[in-house]
N, C-alpha and C positions, 0 to 999 in steps of 0.2 A: 242763523246770520238774520239780524233785524233790515227789512227790507229799506226801511227808512235809511240803512247805512247803504245800500247795494249803487250801483248806477243808476239811473233812472233810465225808462226804457220802457219798451211793447215787445212782451214775448209773442205777438201773433198769434197767428190758427195753433192749434191743437197741433203736436209735432213737427209740421213742418214751419210754424214761428213766420219767421221775414225770409223764409229762403228765395221763396220766386220773387220777391221784388227785389231782392240783395240780386241776385243773378241776375236779374230783369237791366238793371243800370248800377252799378255798383256805386258811380260817381254823384248821382245825384238820391242817393239813398243816406251817402253818407253826410251829404250838404244838407240834407231834407231835418235827420235827426241831429246832427251839431246844431241849427237851427235851432228845434225846439227842444234841447239836452243838454246842451255846452259838450265841454271838450271829451268828457269820459262819457259814457252812455252805453246800453246792455239789450241785447236783443237774443234773440233765439235763431241760430243760423246751420242751417246741413245738421238740422238734430242735436246741440249744441250750444250752451249758454256761453254767450260770446261776449266780452267788454271790446266795443272801438273807439281809442283812443287817438286826440288830434292834441298838432303841436308840438312844439320843443320839449316842453317836462315829458309826455307822451313818449319823445321818443328816445328820453334818457333813460326812460323806465324799461320801454322796450328792450333797448342794448343794454340793460344790465342781466348778467347771465344768472342772480342769485333771485332775482324775481320771471324772468323770462324766458324758455326755452322754446328750441323750433323743433325738437325732437317731437309728435306729438301734437305739432301746433296747425298742420295745412289739414284741412279737408281728406279722406283719403284719396276722393276721386283726382284731388290735385297733384299729391303727393304721387298718386299712381302716373298724373300727366308728365311729373317732372322725372321719371323715370326711379324715383323711391329715394336712397340713401344719398343723395347728391350734398351740397356744399348748404344749400339753404336749408336742409332737413338734419343738420349736425351741428352737436353744440361740446363746448372744455374741451378736451385734449385731440378725440378723435376731428372736429374741426380743424383746430389748428394743423395736426399734421395734417390733414388734407390739405388746407389750404396753402402748406409751405409745398406741397408737391405740384399743385396745382398753378403758384404762382410763376413756376419754369417755364408756362406760355407767355408769360408776361412782363419779362424781365425790362429792363433799359434797351439794352442789345436786343434784343426778342423785335420789340415796337420800331425801334428803327430801321430795322428790315422791313419788318411788317409795311412802314409807309408807303414805301414806290410800288406797294401793290394795290393797298388802298388810293392813292392815286391814281395809277393807270384805272381803277375800275371806274371812278367818277367820273371821270376824264371823259371816259367811253360813254358812258351812261350821259352826260351832259350833251355831248356832245349829238347823239341820239337824237335828243330831244328836239336840240337845236336846229337838228336839219328837219325833223319831221312838221317845224311850224309848232302847232300849238299841239300839245301833246297832255294826257291826263297821266297824273305820274306817282298814286297811289303804290300802285298796284309793282310797278318798276322799283319805288323805294323800297318795297319791301323782296324786292330780290337783288339790287343794288346789298342791302345789308347782308343776306344770305351769303350772296355770290363772296363779298370780304373776308367774311367767317369761315366760307368753305377754305378758299384760296390759302387766310395763313391760318388755318388750324389742323389741316388734314391736306394738303396742297392740291385741291383739288383744279382740275385745268377744264373745270363747266361740262355739257356735253352731257348724253343722255340720261346720265347717270344725276346730273347734279340737278337737271330737269324734272326728276320723279323725285329727286329729296325734297327741289321745294313744292312741290305739287302736296306730296304727302304731309309735308308742313304746316302749308295751310291747310289743310284735312283736321289736323291734329288740335292747331290755335285756338281754333271754332268751336272746341269742345269747353273751354273753360270757363262759359257763358254757358253751357247748356244744364240739363236736366242729367244726373250721371247714373241713367237707366244704360244697363250692359245689355240689352238691350240690339241682335242682330237689326242691323238699319236704323240706328239710332245715330244722333250724334258724336254722344261718347263712344259708341262700337265703332264704328267709324272709324275715330281717333287712332284709338287700341291699336287699329286694322296699320292704320298710318305709320303709329309707333314703332309697332313691330320692324316693318320693311325697313323705317330708317336706322334702328337699331341692329341689321342686321349687313345692311352699307356699312356701317359704322365697323362691326367685327370684321369683316373682308382689308378695311382699311390697317385694321389695328397691327391685325397677324403681320400686314404688309410689313407695319415699322417695327414691328418687332425684331422681324429677319430682319431689315437695313431701314437702322432712321436713318431720314432727312434733318431739316432746319427747320420741319413747318415746325406750330405749336404742341402738338399728338407730341410729335419725339421730342419734343424739350420739358412736356409734362411728366412723358415717362420715364427721362434719366436725371431728376430733380426729383432729389431726396426730404425727408421730414429729417428733421434734428436726429431721431431716432434712427435717420440710416433708413427708414422703410420706403417705400418707393408705391406709387402706384401702378395700378393693372389690372386686366382682365376686364369683368362686368363694372367697377368701379370707374378707370380710362371711358368707359362707353358714355357712362351715366353723365360723365364731367363735359364731355363732347355735347350732350344732348342739353345738358343746364348751358356751356357757352351758346348753343344757337339761340333757345328761349332769350336769354338776356342780350345776348346781342341786336334779335332782329327787332326789339322796340324802337331801337335806335331809330328806323326810319320813322316813328312820330316826331321826334326829336329835329331829325333834318326837316321837313315839312314842314312843322311851327317856326322853324327857322327861315324857312324860304320865305313862306309868305308875311313874316313880321319885316324880312328887311326890303320885300316889294313892296310894303305899304309904307315905307320910312324911307323917303329919300335921302334926306342928312345922316341917318344912322348909317346907313348902305356907302354916303359916299365917303363917312369917317372910317369905315371899316379898310374900303380901297385904296384912302392912304396908306393907313397900317400895313396894307400888304405893299403896297408898293415901296412905302423906305424896308420894309423887313425880310421880303421875298420878293421881289421885282417879278421879273419876264422866268427866271429860272425855275430850280427845279424846289419843292415845297421840301422841305427838312424838318427835326424834330427843332433843331436848337432855335429855326427861324419862327417857329409856333410859340415856343416858350419867351420869347422878346415881347407876342404881343399882348398886351393889357386888354385889349378893349375885346380882341376875338375871343380869351380867356373870358372874360363877362359875359359876351354875348353868347357861348359856350353854356358858362354857369345857369343866363335865363331861358335858355332851351329847356335846358332841363326842369328849372322850375316851373315854369308856365304849361310844357306841353304835357297834353296830358297821357301817360302811359301806364300806370297801376294802380287802383285807387287804392289796397290795402298790402299789407302783406303781413304773412302768417305767424302766431306764435301760441305759446301754450303758457299761463301763468304756473310757472314753479313753485311759486310760495305767493301766501296772499301779500296785496298789495294797495295801498291808498295814493289816491290821486282825487286832487280838489274836494278833497271831505270824504270822499266815495272808496268805501272797499272794493275789489276784487278777489274774488275767493280763489284759491289754489284749483288747476285743476281745470280751470276754464278757458276756453277758445279765445284769444287774444289779437285782435287786428289793429295795427296799426295804418292808420289813413295818410299816406303821401302826401296824395296831389295835394289835401286838404289841409296837409301841415304847411307845403311850401307856396300856399298862398295865405297864410293867415294874417291879418291885417293888423297884429299886434308885434310883428316882426318886421311884416314887408308892406309898407306905402303903396298906397293902392295898388294893391295887388291883381288885379285883371290888367295890369300897363304892360305890354313889353318894354323893360326899363333895365337894360344893363349897367347903367351904369350907380344899382344901388348896391352895385358887388365894387363899387369904386373906393379909392383912399378917401377919406371923409364922409361915405356912408356908411359903409361896410354891413350893410340889413345883417347881410351870413352869422357876423359874426356877435350879433346882440345876443346870443344866447348859444352855448358848447355843441347843441346837439339843434339849434335853430334851422340848418340847411343841410338837408339827408337824402338830396335825389337818387344816391345811391348806395344807403347805407353811413352809415355813424365810422368814426375813426379812419383807421390806418387797415388797408387791404389785409395786413397779415397777421393783423392786432382783434379783428374781429369780423363782424357780417358785412361790413363794406364788402361790394359788388369785386372781384376777383380781377374782373375786365374794365374797372371804370377808366382803366388808361386808356383803354383799347378803344374804349368807344370813344371816347373824347375826342381820342386819336383820332375819327374815321370823323365824327361832327364837324371838328376843326378843316380837316382836309376837303370835306365836302364846301362847308362856307370860302371859302380863300379860292379853290377853282372858282365855284358859282360866281362870286361877286367880282374878281377880278375878270375876268375871263368874260361874264355873259351880264346884259340886263334882263330883267324877267319882271317880265308883265304878268299881270292874272286878269283873262277876261270876267266878266259879269258871272257870278256863279253863287252857288249856297257854300260858306264855308261854316255853318254852324258844321257840330261835331255831332256826332252817329254813337254816340255815349253806351249805348248796348256791347259795343265792339272793347275789345281790349286787345293793345290800345284803343282809343275811341280814331275813327277816321272821318275825313271832312266829307261832307252828306254830297256833294260836286265831285269824289276824285282827285282834287287837285286838282283843276286847269292850268296851263301856264305855258306862257309864250317865251323862248329863250331867245335873244339876238345878241351875234357875237360883240364886246368890243374889240370898236376898230383899234387901238392900241394894243389887243389881245394876243400873243403867237399863237 
């Protein structure tokens, strides 16, 4: 194939290509290359010819099963950290069957049951931060997200085993941006050891649920058949629990971004507080009430759009395809640039501004293109690669924002709120320091 028909780009160093630059800071790697080459460009990453796609048309192609597959798309070390063949690495009928089984943990009835658990965990963390005066929140937000997942998915009551799981999980996620060298003492080797301990704990819980089901997410998943009657079992269930943790963990970044955005915008905070007063009041938070709150919905969407969580999703070109006049050969690794696409100025006006009204009726910037807004994947969860837990994570974000805004005023001391972009997800350099003061009328 002629070089003139391939996407533009730089293959970088011999063998290594641009791997080191990519791993060092995936977000700015994408930004710099997009600014130079446009919405489709090539690189050599992790020893593979790679096409990176930005924007709505790139998302449409990435989610076309005839053009891009998930199997074989992830770099081997990342697939290894995901535990192997979980949902993000499956295609076609195996993916649809697994998705049908997994969605048993995320039915409307299940989410209704999970919400009080979410609310109680959120309330406890907020109360502790308020009582402490000035608090540094990032590590607590990570733990909050993991605790909600543990309590709802495996019925964890906290304690020593949960704390060990949190510690191991934090070791494991560091390896996503590390050089994948499995030599003792390296970040990757430590991550694999931590992952092994996590899986052993899940195996014990799985044995308990098989012997005596409960109403937690794992039990619901085990009990839900695919259309062909098959049920998930054994190591497949373990891998999906691990996948839930990985996917749900990044919710901490959304909550952090939402907290900062509303602390810095008095008018938006008061608008949301008024909507909460109308639909929730001082009473318990319900799924029905959350669904009646359009401003909260739009704030949550904007949290997903603006909070950097992951830079890319991984796939592999199943067949040759063309984007913006450039041809990507079959067999290449394909990366869809999530964060850059969500900040595409062709779709989103003033994209760096936190502006929930961009989703409101009359503007509806997310509706300009069928695949223009895809923070957790495209389409419906059961029919494609949209995140199985999209409603779960959205519910947690909403519960957090309602409790935070209804019950507390948030002040941000002077600090460095720039992002540490080398981390996945990026974190505020200051650790996010805040002072929460109870609202006088709050219960």
